[in-house]
N, CA, C, O and the ligand as a Tripos MOL2 file, in Angstrom:
@<TRIPOS>MOLECULE
protein
  281   279    71     0     0
PROTEIN
NO_CHARGES

@<TRIPOS>ATOM
      1 N         -85.1910  -79.6150   72.4630 N.3       1 MET1
      2 CA        -85.3850  -80.7570   71.5650 C.3       1 MET1
      3 C         -84.9260  -80.3830   70.1580 C.2       1 MET1
      4 O         -84.4950  -79.2590   69.8960 O.2       1 MET1
      5 N         -85.0280  -81.3230   69.3020 N.am      2 ASN2
      6 CA        -84.5780  -81.0930   67.9410 C.3       2 ASN2
      7 C         -85.5870  -80.2410   67.1770 C.2       2 ASN2
      8 O         -86.7030  -80.6820   66.8980 O.2       2 ASN2
      9 N         -85.1880  -79.0300   66.8470 N.am      3 LEU3
     10 CA        -86.1160  -78.1120   66.2000 C.3       3 LEU3
     11 C         -86.3070  -78.4370   64.7210 C.2       3 LEU3
     12 O         -87.3860  -78.2510   64.1600 O.2       3 LEU3
     13 N         -85.2400  -78.9230   64.1100 N.am      4 LEU4
     14 CA        -85.3040  -79.1780   62.6700 C.3       4 LEU4
     15 C         -85.4600  -80.6660   62.3930 C.2       4 LEU4
     16 O         -84.8380  -81.5080   63.0410 O.2       4 LEU4
     17 N         -86.2890  -80.9610   61.4350 N.am      5 TYR5
     18 CA        -86.4620  -82.3450   61.0230 C.3       5 TYR5
     19 C         -85.3090  -82.7900   60.1440 C.2       5 TYR5
     20 O         -84.6650  -81.9830   59.4730 O.2       5 TYR5
     21 N         -85.0660  -84.0780   60.1620 N.am      6 SER6
     22 CA        -84.1330  -84.6480   59.2010 C.3       6 SER6
     23 C         -84.8020  -84.6930   57.8250 C.2       6 SER6
     24 O         -86.0210  -84.5750   57.7090 O.2       6 SER6
     25 N         -83.9870  -84.8650   56.7940 N.am      7 CYS7
     26 CA        -84.5360  -84.9330   55.4370 C.3       7 CYS7
     27 C         -85.5040  -86.1080   55.3150 C.2       7 CYS7
     28 O         -86.5150  -86.0140   54.6190 O.2       7 CYS7
     29 N         -85.1950  -87.2040   55.9860 N.am      8 GLN8
     30 CA        -86.0790  -88.3740   55.8950 C.3       8 GLN8
     31 C         -87.4280  -88.0640   56.5310 C.2       8 GLN8
     32 O         -88.4740  -88.4200   55.9900 O.2       8 GLN8
     33 N         -87.3970  -87.4020   57.6770 N.am      9 LYS9
     34 CA        -88.6430  -87.0380   58.3590 C.3       9 LYS9
     35 C         -89.4590  -86.0780   57.5020 C.2       9 LYS9
     36 O         -90.6850  -86.1710   57.4390 O.2       9 LYS9
     37 N         -88.7670  -85.1600   56.8480 N.am     10 VAL10
     38 CA        -89.4570  -84.2170   55.9720 C.3      10 VAL10
     39 C         -90.1690  -84.9580   54.8430 C.2      10 VAL10
     40 O         -91.3190  -84.6610   54.5220 O.2      10 VAL10
     41 N         -89.4790  -85.9140   54.2540 N.am     11 ALA11
     42 CA        -90.0990  -86.6700   53.1600 C.3      11 ALA11
     43 C         -91.3320  -87.4120   53.6460 C.2      11 ALA11
     44 O         -92.3440  -87.4650   52.9480 O.2      11 ALA11
     45 N         -91.2500  -87.9830   54.8370 N.am     12 GLU12
     46 CA        -92.4080  -88.6760   55.4070 C.3      12 GLU12
     47 C         -93.5800  -87.7130   55.5950 C.2      12 GLU12
     48 O         -94.7220  -88.0260   55.2580 O.2      12 GLU12
     49 N         -93.2760  -86.5480   56.1340 N.am     13 LEU13
     50 CA        -94.3430  -85.5960   56.4220 C.3      13 LEU13
     51 C         -94.9520  -85.0230   55.1550 C.2      13 LEU13
     52 O         -96.1590  -84.7940   55.0850 O.2      13 LEU13
     53 N         -94.1080  -84.7910   54.1490 N.am     14 VAL14
     54 CA        -94.6500  -84.2860   52.8860 C.3      14 VAL14
     55 C         -95.6200  -85.3040   52.3090 C.2      14 VAL14
     56 O         -96.7020  -84.9550   51.8370 O.2      14 VAL14
     57 N         -95.2150  -86.5660   52.3540 N.am     15 SER15
     58 CA        -96.0880  -87.6170   51.8530 C.3      15 SER15
     59 C         -97.3580  -87.7200   52.6880 C.2      15 SER15
     60 O         -98.4610  -87.8230   52.1510 O.2      15 SER15
     61 N         -97.1920  -87.6920   53.9890 N.am     16 GLN16
     62 CA        -98.3390  -87.7660   54.9010 C.3      16 GLN16
     63 C         -99.2660  -86.5720   54.7050 C.2      16 GLN16
     64 O        -100.4890  -86.7100   54.7280 O.2      16 GLN16
     65 N         -98.6720  -85.4050   54.5140 N.am     17 GLY17
     66 CA        -99.4630  -84.1910   54.3800 C.3      17 GLY17
     67 C        -100.3290  -84.1650   53.1350 C.2      17 GLY17
     68 O        -101.2710  -83.3770   53.0420 O.2      17 GLY17
     69 N        -100.0120  -85.0250   52.1810 N.am     18 MET18
     70 CA       -100.8380  -85.1080   50.9860 C.3      18 MET18
     71 C        -102.1130  -85.8900   51.2530 C.2      18 MET18
     72 O        -103.0990  -85.7530   50.5290 O.2      18 MET18
     73 N        -102.0880  -86.7040   52.2870 N.am     19 ASP19
     74 CA       -103.2530  -87.5410   52.5890 C.3      19 ASP19
     75 C        -104.0940  -86.9690   53.7290 C.2      19 ASP19
     76 O        -105.3040  -87.1890   53.7930 O.2      19 ASP19
     77 N        -103.4430  -86.2400   54.6170 N.am     20 GLU20
     78 CA       -104.1650  -85.7110   55.7660 C.3      20 GLU20
     79 C        -103.5230  -84.3950   56.1760 C.2      20 GLU20
     80 O        -102.3410  -84.1730   55.9150 O.2      20 GLU20
     81 N        -104.2850  -83.5290   56.8100 N.am     21 PRO21
     82 CA       -103.7220  -82.2440   57.2290 C.3      21 PRO21
     83 C        -102.6660  -82.4330   58.3070 C.2      21 PRO21
     84 O        -102.8260  -83.2540   59.2100 O.2      21 PRO21
     85 N        -101.5900  -81.6680   58.2040 N.am     22 LEU22
     86 CA       -100.5430  -81.7200   59.2170 C.3      22 LEU22
     87 C        -100.8430  -80.7060   60.3190 C.2      22 LEU22
     88 O        -101.5320  -79.7090   60.1010 O.2      22 LEU22
     89 N        -100.3120  -80.9830   61.4910 N.am     23 GLY23
     90 CA       -100.4400  -80.0270   62.5840 C.3      23 GLY23
     91 C         -99.6650  -78.7520   62.2900 C.2      23 GLY23
     92 O         -98.7960  -78.7170   61.4180 O.2      23 GLY23
     93 N         -99.9970  -77.7070   63.0350 N.am     24 ARG24
     94 CA        -99.3610  -76.4210   62.7880 C.3      24 ARG24
     95 C         -97.8560  -76.4950   62.9960 C.2      24 ARG24
     96 O         -97.0890  -75.9130   62.2290 O.2      24 ARG24
     97 N         -97.4320  -77.2170   64.0380 N.am     25 LEU25
     98 CA        -96.0050  -77.3120   64.3200 C.3      25 LEU25
     99 C         -95.2810  -78.0950   63.2250 C.2      25 LEU25
    100 O         -94.1740  -77.7430   62.8170 O.2      25 LEU25
    101 N         -95.9280  -79.1590   62.7610 N.am     26 ASP26
    102 CA        -95.3280  -79.9310   61.6760 C.3      26 ASP26
    103 C         -95.1320  -79.0660   60.4370 C.2      26 ASP26
    104 O         -94.0780  -79.0930   59.8020 O.2      26 ASP26
    105 N         -96.1620  -78.3010   60.1080 N.am     27 ARG27
    106 CA        -96.0600  -77.4600   58.9110 C.3      27 ARG27
    107 C         -94.9850  -76.4040   59.0740 C.2      27 ARG27
    108 O         -94.2540  -76.1060   58.1290 O.2      27 ARG27
    109 N         -94.8840  -75.8360   60.2710 N.am     28 LEU28
    110 CA        -93.8690  -74.8160   60.5160 C.3      28 LEU28
    111 C         -92.4720  -75.3990   60.3640 C.2      28 LEU28
    112 O         -91.5940  -74.8090   59.7330 O.2      28 LEU28
    113 N         -92.2910  -76.5740   60.9590 N.am     29 ARG29
    114 CA        -90.9630  -77.2110   60.8760 C.3      29 ARG29
    115 C         -90.6380  -77.6160   59.4480 C.2      29 ARG29
    116 O         -89.5020  -77.4790   58.9940 O.2      29 ARG29
    117 N         -91.6470  -78.1160   58.7450 N.am     30 LEU30
    118 CA        -91.4470  -78.4690   57.3390 C.3      30 LEU30
    119 C         -90.9880  -77.2460   56.5520 C.2      30 LEU30
    120 O         -90.0300  -77.2990   55.7810 O.2      30 LEU30
    121 N         -91.7030  -76.1430   56.7720 N.am     31 ARG31
    122 CA        -91.3780  -74.9430   56.0060 C.3      31 ARG31
    123 C         -89.9700  -74.4640   56.3270 C.2      31 ARG31
    124 O         -89.2290  -74.0450   55.4380 O.2      31 ARG31
    125 N         -89.6030  -74.5300   57.6200 N.am     32 MET32
    126 CA        -88.2570  -74.1070   58.0070 C.3      32 MET32
    127 C         -87.1970  -74.9800   57.3330 C.2      32 MET32
    128 O         -86.2070  -74.4790   56.8000 O.2      32 MET32
    129 N         -87.4230  -76.2720   57.3660 N.am     33 HIS33
    130 CA        -86.4540  -77.1820   56.7630 C.3      33 HIS33
    131 C         -86.3450  -76.9370   55.2590 C.2      33 HIS33
    132 O         -85.2500  -76.8320   54.7070 O.2      33 HIS33
    133 N         -87.4970  -76.8490   54.6180 N.am     34 ILE34
    134 CA        -87.4980  -76.7190   53.1600 C.3      34 ILE34
    135 C         -86.8960  -75.3840   52.7360 C.2      34 ILE34
    136 O         -86.2890  -75.2770   51.6700 O.2      34 ILE34
    137 N         -87.0680  -74.3650   53.5800 N.am     35 SER35
    138 CA        -86.4890  -73.0690   53.2340 C.3      35 SER35
    139 C         -84.9660  -73.1190   53.2400 C.2      35 SER35
    140 O         -84.3080  -72.2900   52.6120 O.2      35 SER35
    141 N         -84.4120  -74.0940   53.9530 N.am     36 MET36
    142 CA        -82.9500  -74.1800   54.0640 C.3      36 MET36
    143 C         -82.3580  -75.3480   53.2780 C.2      36 MET36
    144 O         -81.1390  -75.4530   53.1510 O.2      36 MET36
    145 N         -83.2030  -76.2170   52.7580 N.am     37 CYS37
    146 CA        -82.7040  -77.4660   52.1800 C.3      37 CYS37
    147 C         -83.1810  -77.5980   50.7360 C.2      37 CYS37
    148 O         -84.3390  -77.9240   50.4770 O.2      37 CYS37
    149 N         -82.2750  -77.3420   49.8090 N.am     38 ASP38
    150 CA        -82.6350  -77.4260   48.3960 C.3      38 ASP38
    151 C         -83.1160  -78.8170   48.0240 C.2      38 ASP38
    152 O         -84.0270  -78.9770   47.2110 O.2      38 ASP38
    153 N         -82.4890  -79.8260   48.6310 N.am     39 ASN39
    154 CA        -82.8410  -81.2030   48.3010 C.3      39 ASN39
    155 C         -84.3170  -81.4760   48.5790 C.2      39 ASN39
    156 O         -85.0330  -82.0060   47.7300 O.2      39 ASN39
    157 N         -84.7560  -81.1100   49.7680 N.am     40 CYS40
    158 CA        -86.1420  -81.3820   50.1340 C.3      40 CYS40
    159 C         -87.1140  -80.5080   49.3480 C.2      40 CYS40
    160 O         -88.2410  -80.9180   49.0700 O.2      40 CYS40
    161 N         -86.6810  -79.3210   48.9960 N.am     41 ARG41
    162 CA        -87.5360  -78.4730   48.1670 C.3      41 ARG41
    163 C         -87.7880  -79.1630   46.8270 C.2      41 ARG41
    164 O         -88.9200  -79.1920   46.3430 O.2      41 ARG41
    165 N         -86.7560  -79.7040   46.2440 N.am     42 ASN42
    166 CA        -86.9160  -80.4140   44.9760 C.3      42 ASN42
    167 C         -87.7800  -81.6500   45.1490 C.2      42 ASN42
    168 O         -88.6580  -81.9230   44.3300 O.2      42 ASN42
    169 N         -87.5270  -82.4010   46.2220 N.am     43 VAL43
    170 CA        -88.3020  -83.6120   46.4620 C.3      43 VAL43
    171 C         -89.7820  -83.2800   46.6290 C.2      43 VAL43
    172 O         -90.6460  -83.9600   46.0750 O.2      43 VAL43
    173 N         -90.0640  -82.2410   47.3890 N.am     44 GLY44
    174 CA        -91.4470  -81.8400   47.6020 C.3      44 GLY44
    175 C         -92.1430  -81.4800   46.3040 C.2      44 GLY44
    176 O         -93.2920  -81.8610   46.0780 O.2      44 GLY44
    177 N         -91.4500  -80.7500   45.4570 N.am     45 GLN45
    178 CA        -92.0450  -80.3690   44.1820 C.3      45 GLN45
    179 C         -92.2710  -81.5750   43.2990 C.2      45 GLN45
    180 O         -93.2750  -81.6600   42.5920 O.2      45 GLN45
    181 N         -91.3330  -82.5100   43.3410 N.am     46 GLN46
    182 CA        -91.5020  -83.7210   42.5350 C.3      46 GLN46
    183 C         -92.6810  -84.5430   43.0290 C.2      46 GLN46
    184 O         -93.4450  -85.0860   42.2310 O.2      46 GLN46
    185 N         -92.8300  -84.6330   44.3500 N.am     47 MET47
    186 CA        -93.9370  -85.4180   44.8920 C.3      47 MET47
    187 C         -95.2750  -84.7840   44.5220 C.2      47 MET47
    188 O         -96.2340  -85.4830   44.1940 O.2      47 MET47
    189 N         -95.3300  -83.4540   44.5800 N.am     48 LEU48
    190 CA        -96.5540  -82.7780   44.1740 C.3      48 LEU48
    191 C         -96.8660  -83.0580   42.7060 C.2      48 LEU48
    192 O         -98.0170  -83.2860   42.3320 O.2      48 LEU48
    193 N         -95.8290  -83.0370   41.8930 N.am     49 ARG49
    194 CA        -96.0100  -83.2370   40.4700 C.3      49 ARG49
    195 C         -96.4680  -84.6740   40.1890 C.2      49 ARG49
    196 O         -97.3710  -84.9020   39.3840 O.2      49 ARG49
    197 N         -95.8340  -85.6290   40.8600 N.am     50 VAL50
    198 CA        -96.2350  -87.0280   40.6890 C.3      50 VAL50
    199 C         -97.6830  -87.2140   41.1160 C.2      50 VAL50
    200 O         -98.4480  -87.9310   40.4700 O.2      50 VAL50
    201 N         -98.0470  -86.5650   42.2080 N.am     51 ARG51
    202 CA        -99.4150  -86.6820   42.6930 C.3      51 ARG51
    203 C        -100.4010  -86.1150   41.6740 C.2      51 ARG51
    204 O        -101.4480  -86.7080   41.4120 O.2      51 ARG51
    205 N        -100.0590  -84.9760   41.1090 N.am     52 GLU52
    206 CA       -100.9270  -84.3880   40.0860 C.3      52 GLU52
    207 C        -101.0810  -85.3410   38.9090 C.2      52 GLU52
    208 O        -102.1870  -85.5830   38.4260 O.2      52 GLU52
    209 N         -99.9600  -85.8720   38.4590 N.am     53 LEU53
    210 CA       -100.0040  -86.7590   37.3030 C.3      53 LEU53
    211 C        -100.7910  -88.0220   37.6250 C.2      53 LEU53
    212 O        -101.6270  -88.4550   36.8330 O.2      53 LEU53
    213 N        -100.5250  -88.6130   38.7850 N.am     54 SER54
    214 CA       -101.1950  -89.8620   39.1220 C.3      54 SER54
    215 C        -102.6850  -89.6240   39.3530 C.2      54 SER54
    216 O        -103.5030  -90.5060   39.0940 O.2      54 SER54
    217 N        -103.0360  -88.4390   39.8390 N.am     55 ALA55
    218 CA       -104.4560  -88.1390   40.0220 C.3      55 ALA55
    219 C        -105.1710  -88.1900   38.6840 C.2      55 ALA55
    220 O        -106.3010  -88.6690   38.5850 O.2      55 ALA55
    221 N        -104.4990  -87.6910   37.6600 N.am     56 HIS56
    222 CA       -105.1160  -87.7250   36.3380 C.3      56 HIS56
    223 C        -105.1440  -89.1330   35.7810 C.2      56 HIS56
    224 O        -106.1030  -89.5370   35.1230 O.2      56 HIS56
    225 N        -104.0810  -89.8770   36.0520 N.am     57 LEU57
    226 CA       -103.9530  -91.1980   35.4380 C.3      57 LEU57
    227 C        -104.8440  -92.2340   36.1080 C.2      57 LEU57
    228 O        -105.4550  -93.0640   35.4350 O.2      57 LEU57
    229 N        -104.9160  -92.1870   37.4190 N.am     58 PHE58
    230 CA       -105.5240  -93.2970   38.1540 C.3      58 PHE58
    231 C        -106.8760  -92.9620   38.7600 C.2      58 PHE58
    232 O        -107.4920  -93.8230   39.3880 O.2      58 PHE58
    233 N        -107.3480  -91.7530   38.5910 N.am     59 ALA59
    234 CA       -108.6240  -91.3840   39.1930 C.3      59 ALA59
    235 C        -109.6270  -90.9930   38.1200 C.2      59 ALA59
    236 O        -109.7390  -89.8190   37.7670 O.2      59 ALA59
    237 N        -110.3500  -91.9650   37.6050 N.am     60 PRO60
    238 CA       -111.3640  -91.6690   36.5910 C.3      60 PRO60
    239 C        -112.4760  -90.7930   37.1580 C.2      60 PRO60
    240 O        -113.1170  -90.0440   36.4210 O.2      60 PRO60
    241 N        -112.7030  -90.8840   38.4550 N.am     61 ASP61
    242 CA       -113.6280  -89.9710   39.0940 C.3      61 ASP61
    243 C        -113.0090  -89.4840   40.4080 C.2      61 ASP61
    244 O        -111.9100  -89.9050   40.7690 O.2      61 ASP61
    245 N        -113.6930  -88.6240   41.1020 N.am     62 SER62
    246 CA       -113.1090  -88.0100   42.2950 C.3      62 SER62
    247 C        -113.6880  -88.6340   43.5610 C.2      62 SER62
    248 O        -113.7790  -87.9650   44.5900 O.2      62 SER62
    249 N        -114.0780  -89.9000   43.5020 N.am     63 ALA63
    250 CA       -114.7180  -90.5460   44.6380 C.3      63 ALA63
    251 C        -113.8040  -90.5420   45.8730 C.2      63 ALA63
    252 O        -114.2570  -90.2730   46.9860 O.2      63 ALA63
    253 N        -112.5300  -90.8390   45.6670 N.am     64 LEU64
    254 CA       -111.6240  -90.8830   46.8010 C.3      64 LEU64
    255 C        -111.4740  -89.5260   47.4500 C.2      64 LEU64
    256 O        -111.4390  -89.4150   48.6760 O.2      64 LEU64
    257 N        -111.3850  -88.4870   46.6250 N.am     65 ASP65
    258 CA       -111.2740  -87.1400   47.1840 C.3      65 ASP65
    259 C        -112.5130  -86.7880   48.0040 C.2      65 ASP65
    260 O        -112.4220  -86.1160   49.0310 O.2      65 ASP65
    261 N        -113.6570  -87.2470   47.5390 N.am     66 ASP66
    262 CA       -114.8880  -86.9030   48.2480 C.3      66 ASP66
    263 C        -114.9230  -87.5350   49.6390 C.2      66 ASP66
    264 O        -115.5020  -86.9720   50.5680 O.2      66 ASP66
    265 N        -114.2940  -88.7200   49.7800 N.am     67 ILE67
    266 CA       -114.2750  -89.3600   51.0850 C.3      67 ILE67
    267 C        -113.4620  -88.5410   52.0810 C.2      67 ILE67
    268 O        -113.8370  -88.3960   53.2440 O.2      67 ILE67
    269 N        -112.3300  -88.0050   51.5950 N.am     68 ASP68
    270 CA       -111.4510  -87.2660   52.4990 C.3      68 ASP68
    271 C        -112.0460  -85.9430   52.9380 C.2      68 ASP68
    272 O        -111.7580  -85.4650   54.0360 O.2      68 ASP68
    273 N        -112.8680  -85.3510   52.0960 N.am     69 ARG69
    274 CA       -113.3100  -83.9780   52.3940 C.3      69 ARG69
    275 C        -114.7810  -83.9740   52.8120 C.2      69 ARG69
    276 O        -115.6430  -84.4520   52.0740 O.2      69 ARG69
    277 N        -115.0490  -83.4560   53.9440 N.am     70 PRO70
    278 CA       -116.4300  -83.3770   54.4040 C.3      70 PRO70
    279 C        -117.2550  -82.4010   53.5770 C.2      70 PRO70
    280 O        -118.4440  -82.2210   53.8400 O.2      70 PRO70
    281 ZN        -83.7470  -81.7740   53.6870 Zn       71 ZN71
@<TRIPOS>BOND
     1     1     2 1
     2     2     3 1
     3     3     4 2
     4     3     5 am
     5     5     6 1
     6     6     7 1
     7     7     8 2
     8     7     9 am
     9     9    10 1
    10    10    11 1
    11    11    12 2
    12    11    13 am
    13    13    14 1
    14    14    15 1
    15    15    16 2
    16    15    17 am
    17    17    18 1
    18    18    19 1
    19    19    20 2
    20    19    21 am
    21    21    22 1
    22    22    23 1
    23    23    24 2
    24    23    25 am
    25    25    26 1
    26    26    27 1
    27    27    28 2
    28    27    29 am
    29    29    30 1
    30    30    31 1
    31    31    32 2
    32    31    33 am
    33    33    34 1
    34    34    35 1
    35    35    36 2
    36    35    37 am
    37    37    38 1
    38    38    39 1
    39    39    40 2
    40    39    41 am
    41    41    42 1
    42    42    43 1
    43    43    44 2
    44    43    45 am
    45    45    46 1
    46    46    47 1
    47    47    48 2
    48    47    49 am
    49    49    50 1
    50    50    51 1
    51    51    52 2
    52    51    53 am
    53    53    54 1
    54    54    55 1
    55    55    56 2
    56    55    57 am
    57    57    58 1
    58    58    59 1
    59    59    60 2
    60    59    61 am
    61    61    62 1
    62    62    63 1
    63    63    64 2
    64    63    65 am
    65    65    66 1
    66    66    67 1
    67    67    68 2
    68    67    69 am
    69    69    70 1
    70    70    71 1
    71    71    72 2
    72    71    73 am
    73    73    74 1
    74    74    75 1
    75    75    76 2
    76    75    77 am
    77    77    78 1
    78    78    79 1
    79    79    80 2
    80    79    81 am
    81    81    82 1
    82    82    83 1
    83    83    84 2
    84    83    85 am
    85    85    86 1
    86    86    87 1
    87    87    88 2
    88    87    89 am
    89    89    90 1
    90    90    91 1
    91    91    92 2
    92    91    93 am
    93    93    94 1
    94    94    95 1
    95    95    96 2
    96    95    97 am
    97    97    98 1
    98    98    99 1
    99    99   100 2
   100    99   101 am
   101   101   102 1
   102   102   103 1
   103   103   104 2
   104   103   105 am
   105   105   106 1
   106   106   107 1
   107   107   108 2
   108   107   109 am
   109   109   110 1
   110   110   111 1
   111   111   112 2
   112   111   113 am
   113   113   114 1
   114   114   115 1
   115   115   116 2
   116   115   117 am
   117   117   118 1
   118   118   119 1
   119   119   120 2
   120   119   121 am
   121   121   122 1
   122   122   123 1
   123   123   124 2
   124   123   125 am
   125   125   126 1
   126   126   127 1
   127   127   128 2
   128   127   129 am
   129   129   130 1
   130   130   131 1
   131   131   132 2
   132   131   133 am
   133   133   134 1
   134   134   135 1
   135   135   136 2
   136   135   137 am
   137   137   138 1
   138   138   139 1
   139   139   140 2
   140   139   141 am
   141   141   142 1
   142   142   143 1
   143   143   144 2
   144   143   145 am
   145   145   146 1
   146   146   147 1
   147   147   148 2
   148   147   149 am
   149   149   150 1
   150   150   151 1
   151   151   152 2
   152   151   153 am
   153   153   154 1
   154   154   155 1
   155   155   156 2
   156   155   157 am
   157   157   158 1
   158   158   159 1
   159   159   160 2
   160   159   161 am
   161   161   162 1
   162   162   163 1
   163   163   164 2
   164   163   165 am
   165   165   166 1
   166   166   167 1
   167   167   168 2
   168   167   169 am
   169   169   170 1
   170   170   171 1
   171   171   172 2
   172   171   173 am
   173   173   174 1
   174   174   175 1
   175   175   176 2
   176   175   177 am
   177   177   178 1
   178   178   179 1
   179   179   180 2
   180   179   181 am
   181   181   182 1
   182   182   183 1
   183   183   184 2
   184   183   185 am
   185   185   186 1
   186   186   187 1
   187   187   188 2
   188   187   189 am
   189   189   190 1
   190   190   191 1
   191   191   192 2
   192   191   193 am
   193   193   194 1
   194   194   195 1
   195   195   196 2
   196   195   197 am
   197   197   198 1
   198   198   199 1
   199   199   200 2
   200   199   201 am
   201   201   202 1
   202   202   203 1
   203   203   204 2
   204   203   205 am
   205   205   206 1
   206   206   207 1
   207   207   208 2
   208   207   209 am
   209   209   210 1
   210   210   211 1
   211   211   212 2
   212   211   213 am
   213   213   214 1
   214   214   215 1
   215   215   216 2
   216   215   217 am
   217   217   218 1
   218   218   219 1
   219   219   220 2
   220   219   221 am
   221   221   222 1
   222   222   223 1
   223   223   224 2
   224   223   225 am
   225   225   226 1
   226   226   227 1
   227   227   228 2
   228   227   229 am
   229   229   230 1
   230   230   231 1
   231   231   232 2
   232   231   233 am
   233   233   234 1
   234   234   235 1
   235   235   236 2
   236   235   237 am
   237   237   238 1
   238   238   239 1
   239   239   240 2
   240   239   241 am
   241   241   242 1
   242   242   243 1
   243   243   244 2
   244   243   245 am
   245   245   246 1
   246   246   247 1
   247   247   248 2
   248   247   249 am
   249   249   250 1
   250   250   251 1
   251   251   252 2
   252   251   253 am
   253   253   254 1
   254   254   255 1
   255   255   256 2
   256   255   257 am
   257   257   258 1
   258   258   259 1
   259   259   260 2
   260   259   261 am
   261   261   262 1
   262   262   263 1
   263   263   264 2
   264   263   265 am
   265   265   266 1
   266   266   267 1
   267   267   268 2
   268   267   269 am
   269   269   270 1
   270   270   271 1
   271   271   272 2
   272   271   273 am
   273   273   274 1
   274   274   275 1
   275   275   276 2
   276   275   277 am
   277   277   278 1
   278   278   279 1
   279   279   280 2
@<TRIPOS>SUBSTRUCTURE
     1 MET1         2 RESIDUE 1 A MET
     2 ASN2         6 RESIDUE 1 A ASN
     3 LEU3        10 RESIDUE 1 A LEU
     4 LEU4        14 RESIDUE 1 A LEU
     5 TYR5        18 RESIDUE 1 A TYR
     6 SER6        22 RESIDUE 1 A SER
     7 CYS7        26 RESIDUE 1 A CYS
     8 GLN8        30 RESIDUE 1 A GLN
     9 LYS9        34 RESIDUE 1 A LYS
    10 VAL10       38 RESIDUE 1 A VAL
    11 ALA11       42 RESIDUE 1 A ALA
    12 GLU12       46 RESIDUE 1 A GLU
    13 LEU13       50 RESIDUE 1 A LEU
    14 VAL14       54 RESIDUE 1 A VAL
    15 SER15       58 RESIDUE 1 A SER
    16 GLN16       62 RESIDUE 1 A GLN
    17 GLY17       66 RESIDUE 1 A GLY
    18 MET18       70 RESIDUE 1 A MET
    19 ASP19       74 RESIDUE 1 A ASP
    20 GLU20       78 RESIDUE 1 A GLU
    21 PRO21       82 RESIDUE 1 A PRO
    22 LEU22       86 RESIDUE 1 A LEU
    23 GLY23       90 RESIDUE 1 A GLY
    24 ARG24       94 RESIDUE 1 A ARG
    25 LEU25       98 RESIDUE 1 A LEU
    26 ASP26      102 RESIDUE 1 A ASP
    27 ARG27      106 RESIDUE 1 A ARG
    28 LEU28      110 RESIDUE 1 A LEU
    29 ARG29      114 RESIDUE 1 A ARG
    30 LEU30      118 RESIDUE 1 A LEU
    31 ARG31      122 RESIDUE 1 A ARG
    32 MET32      126 RESIDUE 1 A MET
    33 HIS33      130 RESIDUE 1 A HIS
    34 ILE34      134 RESIDUE 1 A ILE
    35 SER35      138 RESIDUE 1 A SER
    36 MET36      142 RESIDUE 1 A MET
    37 CYS37      146 RESIDUE 1 A CYS
    38 ASP38      150 RESIDUE 1 A ASP
    39 ASN39      154 RESIDUE 1 A ASN
    40 CYS40      158 RESIDUE 1 A CYS
    41 ARG41      162 RESIDUE 1 A ARG
    42 ASN42      166 RESIDUE 1 A ASN
    43 VAL43      170 RESIDUE 1 A VAL
    44 GLY44      174 RESIDUE 1 A GLY
    45 GLN45      178 RESIDUE 1 A GLN
    46 GLN46      182 RESIDUE 1 A GLN
    47 MET47      186 RESIDUE 1 A MET
    48 LEU48      190 RESIDUE 1 A LEU
    49 ARG49      194 RESIDUE 1 A ARG
    50 VAL50      198 RESIDUE 1 A VAL
    51 ARG51      202 RESIDUE 1 A ARG
    52 GLU52      206 RESIDUE 1 A GLU
    53 LEU53      210 RESIDUE 1 A LEU
    54 SER54      214 RESIDUE 1 A SER
    55 ALA55      218 RESIDUE 1 A ALA
    56 HIS56      222 RESIDUE 1 A HIS
    57 LEU57      226 RESIDUE 1 A LEU
    58 PHE58      230 RESIDUE 1 A PHE
    59 ALA59      234 RESIDUE 1 A ALA
    60 PRO60      238 RESIDUE 1 A PRO
    61 ASP61      242 RESIDUE 1 A ASP
    62 SER62      246 RESIDUE 1 A SER
    63 ALA63      250 RESIDUE 1 A ALA
    64 LEU64      254 RESIDUE 1 A LEU
    65 ASP65      258 RESIDUE 1 A ASP
    66 ASP66      262 RESIDUE 1 A ASP
    67 ILE67      266 RESIDUE 1 A ILE
    68 ASP68      270 RESIDUE 1 A ASP
    69 ARG69      274 RESIDUE 1 A ARG
    70 PRO70      278 RESIDUE 1 A PRO
    71 ZN71       281 GROUP 0 **** ****
Protein backbone atom coordinates (compact mmCIF):
# COMPACT_ATOMS: atom_id res chain seq x y z
CA MET A 1 0.00 0.00 0.00
CA ASN A 2 0.97 3.60 -0.08
CA LEU A 3 3.51 4.10 2.68
CA LEU A 4 3.81 7.85 2.35
CA TYR A 5 1.01 10.31 2.74
CA SER A 6 0.33 13.02 0.23
CA CYS A 7 0.93 16.60 1.32
CA GLN A 8 -2.83 17.14 1.52
CA LYS A 9 -3.26 14.12 3.79
CA VAL A 10 -0.43 15.36 5.97
CA ALA A 11 -2.09 18.74 6.37
CA GLU A 12 -5.34 17.04 7.36
CA LEU A 13 -3.61 14.88 9.93
CA VAL A 14 -1.61 17.74 11.39
CA SER A 15 -4.83 19.65 11.86
CA GLN A 16 -6.62 16.61 13.23
CA GLY A 17 -3.74 15.81 15.54
CA MET A 18 -4.16 19.16 17.23
CA ASP A 19 -7.65 18.20 18.32
CA GLU A 20 -7.22 14.52 19.08
CA PRO A 21 -4.37 12.06 19.48
CA LEU A 22 -3.24 10.35 16.30
CA GLY A 23 -2.60 6.64 16.03
CA ARG A 24 0.95 5.38 16.16
CA LEU A 25 1.01 4.58 12.45
CA ASP A 26 -0.35 7.99 11.55
CA ARG A 27 2.30 9.71 13.62
CA LEU A 28 5.04 7.56 12.11
CA ARG A 29 3.91 8.31 8.58
CA LEU A 30 3.56 11.99 9.38
CA ARG A 31 7.07 12.10 10.75
CA MET A 32 8.45 10.27 7.71
CA HIS A 33 6.73 12.63 5.32
CA ILE A 34 7.71 15.75 7.21
CA SER A 35 11.31 14.59 7.45
CA MET A 36 11.43 14.54 3.65
CA CYS A 37 9.11 17.41 2.76
CA ASP A 38 10.19 20.96 3.52
CA ASN A 39 6.78 22.26 2.50
CA CYS A 40 4.89 20.26 5.09
CA ARG A 41 7.48 21.01 7.74
CA ASN A 42 6.84 24.71 7.22
CA VAL A 43 3.09 24.21 7.14
CA GLY A 44 3.17 22.24 10.37
CA GLN A 45 5.17 24.91 12.13
CA GLN A 46 2.84 27.61 10.90
CA MET A 47 -0.21 25.70 12.08
CA LEU A 48 1.34 25.24 15.50
CA ARG A 49 2.13 28.92 15.65
CA VAL A 50 -1.38 29.93 14.58
CA ARG A 51 -2.80 27.61 17.19
CA GLU A 52 -0.64 29.15 19.89
CA LEU A 53 -1.65 32.64 18.86
CA SER A 54 -5.34 31.82 18.56
CA ALA A 55 -5.27 30.07 21.93
CA HIS A 56 -4.17 33.33 23.46
CA LEU A 57 -6.57 35.43 21.46
CA PHE A 58 -9.75 33.40 21.64
CA ALA A 59 -9.49 31.48 24.89
CA PRO A 60 -10.08 33.74 27.88
CA ASP A 61 -10.09 30.60 29.98
CA SER A 62 -9.01 27.00 29.46
CA ALA A 63 -12.50 25.46 29.61
CA LEU A 64 -12.21 23.86 26.19
CA ASP A 65 -8.86 22.31 27.00
CA ASP A 66 -10.29 20.86 30.18
CA ILE A 67 -13.00 19.06 28.21
CA ASP A 68 -10.46 17.34 25.98
CA ARG A 69 -8.21 16.18 28.78
CA PRO A 70 -9.39 13.77 31.42
ZN1 LIG B 1 4.50 17.30 1.99
